[in-house]
Backbone bond lengths (Angstrom), bond angles and torsions (degrees), N, CA, C in turn:
res aa  C-N    CA-C-N  psi(-1)  N-CA   C-N-CA  omega(-1)  CA-C   N-CA-C  phi
1 M - - - 1.453 - - 1.517 108.91 -
2 I 1.277 116.57 135.33 1.464 122.56 -174.76 1.523 112.53 -62.86
3 L 1.316 118.55 -41.27 1.462 120.54 -175.36 1.520 113.80 -78.30
4 E 1.326 118.79 -9.56 1.459 120.51 -179.54 1.524 112.25 -62.59
5 K 1.319 118.18 -25.65 1.456 121.45 -178.88 1.529 111.84 -89.45
6 Q 1.320 117.68 -2.48 1.460 122.01 -179.94 1.531 109.52 -72.27
7 K 1.337 116.71 131.28 1.465 120.33 177.12 1.513 109.91 -61.08
8 G 1.308 116.88 141.30 1.457 121.15 177.35 1.511 114.48 88.80
9 I 1.331 117.79 4.86 1.465 121.38 178.40 1.520 109.12 -121.03
10 K 1.331 115.59 126.08 1.462 121.17 176.44 1.523 108.36 -127.40
11 N 1.300 116.56 145.67 1.459 123.07 173.25 1.529 113.32 56.15
12 L 1.314 117.22 46.75 1.466 121.15 179.12 1.523 109.86 -71.02
13 I 1.326 115.95 124.61 1.467 121.61 176.90 1.526 108.25 -136.28
14 F 1.318 116.51 156.49 1.458 122.51 175.23 1.515 108.56 -121.97
15 D 1.335 115.68 139.22 1.464 118.20 175.76 1.529 109.32 -87.83
16 T 1.317 116.70 -175.75 1.464 120.61 -174.62 1.527 113.28 -69.85
17 T 1.326 118.13 -13.15 1.464 120.84 178.35 1.523 111.71 -92.09
18 G 1.335 117.51 -3.76 1.458 121.16 -179.37 1.508 113.98 91.83
19 I 1.334 117.89 3.00 1.456 121.33 176.82 1.521 107.86 -82.22
20 G 1.343 115.99 132.29 1.451 120.83 -179.81 1.511 111.71 -102.25
21 Y 1.338 115.32 152.57 1.454 122.07 178.69 1.520 107.83 -133.59
22 F 1.341 116.13 142.28 1.456 119.83 175.48 1.514 110.03 -150.10
23 V 1.322 115.01 160.30 1.455 122.17 173.01 1.517 106.09 -97.77
24 A 1.324 116.51 128.54 1.462 120.63 -178.51 1.522 110.49 -80.45
25 G 1.326 115.46 150.61 1.458 121.13 173.51 1.521 108.82 -79.68
26 K 1.328 116.41 -147.35 1.465 120.29 -179.05 1.522 111.75 -62.66
27 N 1.321 117.42 -39.01 1.460 122.11 179.95 1.522 109.89 -118.40
28 V 1.311 116.08 130.97 1.463 120.98 178.26 1.527 107.85 -77.05
29 P 1.327 118.06 126.58 1.465 119.56 179.31 1.526 111.28 -66.52
30 E 1.312 116.05 149.29 1.460 122.22 175.48 1.532 109.08 -83.85
31 I 1.322 116.62 157.51 1.467 120.65 178.27 1.525 110.09 -57.45
32 A 1.325 117.74 -40.71 1.471 121.43 -179.95 1.527 111.05 -60.52
33 D 1.334 117.27 -39.21 1.463 121.05 178.65 1.526 111.23 -67.60
34 L 1.326 116.76 -39.92 1.463 120.55 178.07 1.525 110.69 -65.26
35 N 1.322 116.90 -42.21 1.467 120.07 178.73 1.524 111.33 -67.07
36 L 1.333 117.56 -35.42 1.461 120.70 175.84 1.528 110.36 -62.91
37 A 1.331 116.82 -41.39 1.468 120.68 177.51 1.528 110.71 -62.71
38 L 1.317 116.99 -40.12 1.465 120.29 177.45 1.521 111.05 -63.27
39 T 1.330 116.57 -42.76 1.465 121.45 -179.75 1.525 110.97 -65.48
40 K 1.338 116.71 -46.36 1.469 120.80 -179.14 1.522 112.08 -62.89
41 N 1.323 116.27 -33.63 1.462 120.61 -178.27 1.514 112.52 -95.34
42 R 1.332 116.26 13.45 1.469 122.99 173.12 1.520 113.41 55.59
43 A 1.317 116.37 54.08 1.467 120.49 179.33 1.517 111.66 -65.90
44 G 1.315 117.26 -23.53 1.460 120.66 179.93 1.508 110.77 120.73
45 P 1.323 115.99 156.86 1.465 119.40 -179.06 1.526 111.45 -65.18
46 G 1.311 116.02 138.41 1.457 121.03 177.35 1.510 115.16 83.73
47 V 1.334 118.84 -3.91 1.458 121.27 178.97 1.517 108.14 -86.17
48 A 1.333 116.31 121.45 1.458 120.31 -178.31 1.513 110.28 -155.95
49 V 1.318 115.89 147.22 1.459 121.89 172.33 1.517 107.15 -73.03
50 T 1.325 116.65 128.54 1.462 119.82 -178.22 1.519 112.70 -104.67
51 T 1.327 118.32 -30.14 1.459 121.07 177.92 1.519 109.96 -141.15
52 L 1.318 114.62 155.00 1.462 122.07 175.20 1.515 106.00 -145.01
53 A 1.315 117.89 115.24 1.456 121.46 -176.17 1.520 109.99 -142.37
54 E 1.324 116.22 138.88 1.460 120.44 175.65 1.525 108.37 -74.22
55 V 1.325 116.11 133.63 1.463 121.54 -179.94 1.518 109.43 -129.43
56 D 1.313 116.88 155.07 1.458 122.14 176.34 1.521 108.98 -89.75
57 M 1.309 115.28 130.04 1.454 121.45 177.56 1.524 107.13 -128.08
58 P 1.318 118.07 143.83 1.457 119.46 178.24 1.530 110.91 -63.69
59 K 1.321 115.61 138.13 1.464 123.75 175.60 1.528 113.41 60.30
60 A 1.299 117.66 37.62 1.458 121.28 176.65 1.518 108.30 -141.52
61 E 1.302 116.20 157.46 1.461 119.66 179.15 1.520 109.47 -79.65
62 A 1.293 118.35 -88.43 1.465 122.15 178.38 1.518 107.96 -122.00
63 V 1.305 116.22 115.21 1.455 122.32 -179.85 1.519 107.37 -115.03
64 Y 1.325 117.01 137.73 1.457 121.99 -179.25 1.517 109.99 -113.73
65 E 1.313 115.85 138.33 1.458 122.83 178.67 1.521 108.90 -96.62
66 V 1.321 116.19 136.68 1.455 122.30 -179.10 1.514 109.11 -122.82
67 S 1.312 118.03 128.87 1.465 122.61 172.63 1.516 107.90 -105.73
68 V 1.327 116.58 128.72 1.456 122.36 -178.78 1.519 107.87 -123.54
69 N 1.339 117.24 131.04 1.453 118.71 176.18 1.522 110.00 -106.99
70 G 1.314 116.21 162.24 1.460 121.61 176.40 1.513 115.61 88.46
71 L 1.328 118.14 8.75 1.466 120.12 -178.75 1.524 112.28 -83.62
72 G 1.307 117.62 -7.95 1.475 120.07 177.75 1.435 111.06 99.85
């Protein structure tokens, strides 16, 4: 996965709907930084993070949900 190498992202997973979840490091990445990582790693045209929101998950500290469009 392209975003797994992005600083500040741990345990990135996607559910069956294409929504991704990760645990942030010390600093939560900005959407612009995530999209830059996608562009640099050639994710493909039209692939972009559309939302980034902190969500509550059982047995986790702070988990962030990521919506990405253009993955097909």
